[in-house]
Structure formats: structure tokens, C-alpha cells
N, C-alpha and C positions, 0 to 999 in steps of 0.2 A: 503492499499501498504506501502514492505517495508522499513525503512530508506535506500538510496546509503548506501556505508560501508567507512566509510575518507581512504585515500588510504594514507599511511607515504609518498607515493612519485610517481608520474607519468613520463618517460618520453619522451620532444616531441621531435617531429619528426626531429629537430634540436639538440636536443641535443648530437651527436656523433659530429658534425660537432663545436660543441658550447668544450664537451671533449677535440680535437684534438687541438684546439684551444689555447685550457688553458693551457697544456700541452707543445707544446709548445714556447709557450711564456714561463712555464716556465722552461726546460729545458733552450733556448736560455737563458733570463738571471740568470739562475742559474751558468751556467757556464765563464760567465762574469765574475758574481762574486765570483765564490770561484773562477775565473783561479788562483793564487798563492798553493792555498789550495790543488788541483786536478789535480799540474805540471805535476805529474808524473803519475798518473793511466792509460795512453793510450797506453803510452812504457811494463806498467807491461802488462797489461792486452793482446798486442800483443804475449810475452811473454810465457806468459802463455798459449794462444792458439797453439803457436809453440812446446809446450813441451807434447813429444811423452810418456815421464816418464814412468813406473806402477805407481804414484803415486796417492793414494787415492780422496785429499782437491782437485780435477781439475774443480769437477763443479763449488767448493766454489769463488776459483779463477780466476777464467771466468768469470767473472762479468763485464761490460764493464762500463762507467764511467755514466750512466741515471742510474743505476744503486745504485751509491754512495748515488747520489744526491737526487734520489728519500729513498729509508732510512733516506738520514739527514734530511728527511723533514718531511718524516712520525714517525717524533724519535719526532720531535719538536712539530705539532698538535697532539700526547698522551700526552707530555710530558703538555702542555699545558691543556687538554681533565683531565689531572689526580693530576691535584695540588688541587684543593681544598678538592677531597677523599681525599689525599696523609694525603693534611695536618688535615686533622680530625680523621684519622688512630691512633687510640692511641700508638701504637709500631712502632717501622720502623728496621728496619737491613736493611746491607750491604749488594749488592751482588759484588764479588772482581775474577778481572780474573788473572788467573795462572803468566802472561806478565806483571806485574807488581811489582813480586818479583825481588828484584836486585841480591839477592841469587842463583837466577831458578833455576835447578839439587838439588841445596843446601841449600837449607829453611827445616829452620826449623818448619816452617808449624804444629801444632799439630790436627792430626786427633778426630774428633765428630760428633756424631752419627750426624746432623743435615749438616756436610762437615767443613774442616778442618778448623782452624780459624789461624792467626796470632800470636804467639812465640813473636814477637819485639823484633826478632836477629840480629837486623842492623840496627842501629839510620836511616840513609840514605837515609832506604828501603823506596819507595812512599806508600808502602800497613801499611809500618807504622806512616806514616805520618796522614798518613787517620786515621787509629785506633788511634794514640793522640787525633785528632779532637770526631772522637766518641766516644772516651771513659768519656769524657766533657758532652757528653748529654748518659751516661754509655749504650749508645748500642752494640748492638754485627753484627759485621764484619764476613760471612761467601766464602773461594774462589767455585771461583763456578763454581757448577756436569751438565756434561752433559745432565744427563733427568732436565733440572731445574724445569719447572715448577712443579718434581716427589720434587724435593727439598723444592718450595718454600712453597707446600702441607703441608710437615712434619713442621715445623718450624711456621707456620700457624696452627699450631694441640694448638697448646699449647701460640700462642699468636692469636686470633680471629680477632682482633680487628690491622690486621697488612697493614704493607708502606713500601718498599723498594723500597731503593737508588741505581741500577745498573752501572758500569764505566762498558763499551765495544768500542772494535774499531766503525767503519762509519757503517762494513752489517751487526755488528750482533747484537746495541746493545737496534734498534728499534726489535728484532726476541724476543732482554729477556726479553721486557715490554709484546709484546704478549703473554710474558710462565706465567707472572708477572701473567696480564689481566683471561687467561686462570684456569690458581689457582684464582682465585678472586678478587687481588692482585689490590691495587694502584701502581701505579710505576711513580720514575723520575730518569735522566737517566745521566752522563756527557763521551763526549766524548773521550776514548784514545787521546792523539794530538800526534801520529805515532802509526805506526803498529810494531811491531817488533815480532815479533810471527813464528811460525815455517812454515805458510800456509805464509806468505810474504819474508823470510830473510830464506837469504843458511844458515848464521849461525844466530843464532836467538838473539837474546839484548833484555835488558830489557826495559819497553815504560816510558810513562811517562802522566798525566792525569794533568787539570786543576784540584786541592785542593782546590783549593777559590773555587769554583763552586762547591763543596762538601759540604762545607764551611755556602756558604751562603742558599742553596735550606736547611739544617738544622736551622742557622738562622731567616730563615724564618718561619718555623714551630714549632721550641722553643723556640724563642730569646736566646738573644747574653748570651748566661753559663756566674755564676759564678765565677772569676776568682780562686776564692781557692777552683773550683771543681776540 
């Protein structure tokens, strides 16, 4: 008599009821917990739905508040799951968003084969400050390309044991981490504190991120660098 296969998971008759209950509780508790952080999303969402212009980013802008919460939780789960593999990878790179650049279109970033890099043109630019931390660990940071999976795959060819720190907004950080996963690279990430790019602002402005969190992730992996380095 053949051995019965072991099932990775098996859904019971009440699975969907339990899942619906969990989801409802998550949304209720999440909206209450992040009431301050999510205060303006509903207004923006309604405005985006009413926008009949020919802009090409309607689908991205028309995300209800539930999706912001879902992507935030998805990020946190991936960050937790990836943590050990991230710390064990030999090399680390940073993937940086354009909107962090203080100089915007006047940014003097330099083009390389693997992506544009910061040239430290403005002392108080957030990108510059992040790269000053990365310099202490001799790490490279690249501005993100639209084809992110391909970008990471190209970088990985020269650094097979690779990990990525990504910086992005609530709606794109988790998707960026999924792109890294497609490339076979463990990732961790840090959210932007707010959005200022053309998707959210009529007149785009520089964003900010929690730079200390980037520092904490690197110190966890490599330790505190020598002050003379």
C-alpha cells in the first residue's frame, strides 16, 4: 500500500470564515493604530477616483486605505522572514528612490552600468547622508531602475552572495522586496516618511526617510564600524 502524500497545507471547511475574521480584525485594529499616519489617505483616494484626466498612473493612485495597510504588513512579514538570510549574505547594496534627492532634476548623480550613483553634490541631501553611512561599510548604493528585478540580477552577477536594502513608499516597498526575491536576493527595507513624487503631489518635492533605521540594519549585520574608517 502506497504512502499517503504529506500535504503542505490543507484547508478546513471553516478556513474562509476564519480568514475573513482575521482580515476584518486586522483592518479594524490597523486603521485604529495608524489613524494619525493614514489620516489623509481617504481624501486622496476620493480625489484620485474623481480625476478624469489622461494621466497614466491612475491605477497606482487609486488604492484604498486597505491596500496601504496590506502593503505595510506585507513589508513587515518579508523583512522578518528575510532577516537571517540578509545578515548572512556576504555583500550588501542599497537601492535608492529618486524622490529622496534634494536637488531633484538638478541632481548630479553619475550613470554606471548597474545604475546611477550619488556623487555627494549636496551635503544635506538625504541620499548623501545615507551614502555617508554606507561608505563606512564600503557599500554601494544605486538609484532604482523601473526594471528593478533586472537591475538586481545584473548586480548579483558580480556579487553572487548579495543582500539589498530598499527605500521606498508604503505602496512600493513590499513590491520592491518581491522583485528582489524574484532575483534570488534577500532584502530588508525602510519606508519613506511621506510621499512627494509626481504620483501624489502636483508640484513634487523631496521626501525623507528614517536614516537611523538604515544605520540600525547595517549595524545589526556588520556591527558598529571603526570610527576611523
